[in-house]
C-alpha positions in Angstrom: -41.9 15.4 -11.1 -42.1 11.6 -11.5 -44.4 10.5 -8.7 -41.8 10.6 -6.0 -39.3 8.3 -7.8 -35.7 9.2 -8.0 -34.2 9.3 -11.5 -30.9 7.3 -11.0 -28.7 7.2 -14.0 -26.3 4.6 -12.5 -26.6 1.2 -14.0 -27.5 -0.9 -11.0 -26.4 -4.1 -12.7 -22.8 -2.9 -12.7 -22.6 -1.7 -9.0 -22.5 -4.1 -6.0 -24.9 -3.4 -3.2 -23.3 -3.3 0.2 -25.4 -3.3 3.4 -23.9 -2.9 6.8 -25.8 -4.1 9.9 -23.8 -2.3 12.6 -20.2 -3.5 12.7 -21.1 -7.2 13.0 -22.6 -8.0 9.6 -22.1 -7.0 6.0 -24.0 -8.3 2.9 -22.5 -7.9 -0.5 -24.8 -8.5 -3.5 -24.3 -8.3 -7.2 -26.5 -9.7 -9.9 -23.4 -10.9 -11.9 -22.2 -12.9 -8.9 -19.9 -12.7 -5.9 -16.6 -14.6 -5.7 -14.4 -15.0 -2.7 -10.8 -14.1 -3.5 -9.2 -14.1 0.0 -10.5 -15.4 3.3 -9.1 -15.6 6.8 -10.3 -14.3 10.2 -8.9 -10.8 9.7 -9.3 -10.2 6.0 -12.0 -11.1 3.4 -11.7 -10.0 -0.2 -14.6 -10.4 -2.6 -15.1 -9.8 -6.2 -18.5 -8.4 -7.2 -18.7 -8.0 -10.9 -15.9 -5.6 -11.9 -15.3 -4.5 -8.3 -13.0 -5.8 -5.6 -13.8 -5.1 -2.0 -11.6 -6.0 1.0 -13.0 -6.1 4.5 -10.7 -6.0 7.6 -11.6 -6.9 11.2 -11.5 -9.7 13.8 -13.2 -13.1 13.9 -14.5 -12.6 10.3 -16.4 -15.5 8.7 -18.7 -16.1 5.8 -22.4 -16.9 6.1 -25.1 -17.3 3.6 -22.7 -17.8 0.6 -24.9 -17.7 -2.5 -24.0 -17.3 -6.2 -25.0 -13.6 -6.1 -24.4 -12.6 -2.5 -22.4 -13.2 0.6 -22.8 -12.2 4.3 -19.7 -11.4 6.3 -20.0 -11.7 10.1 -17.5 -10.7 12.8 -16.1 -7.4 14.0 -15.7 -5.4 10.8 -13.2 -2.5 11.4 -12.8 -1.1 7.9 -13.2 -1.8 4.2 -11.7 -0.6 0.9 -12.3 -0.7 -2.8 -9.5 -2.0 -4.9 -8.9 -1.3 -8.6 
């Protein structure tokens, strides 16, 4: 046992962290940076490191756009990972 800590073999630097706050807010973080690839009120596509993530919904907008994170607000209906 290791004192209650989980042994996670995934390299966290290569995986974006996505946090949902209900259906109204999503935060995407990646230590390598987050880029906006597509943006309108119904679709937002971001690049987080090697990953591409597309969010669908209504009244979508960007908040707290920082070099390593972005917050998406609006009515998020779905999302998908793209290769």
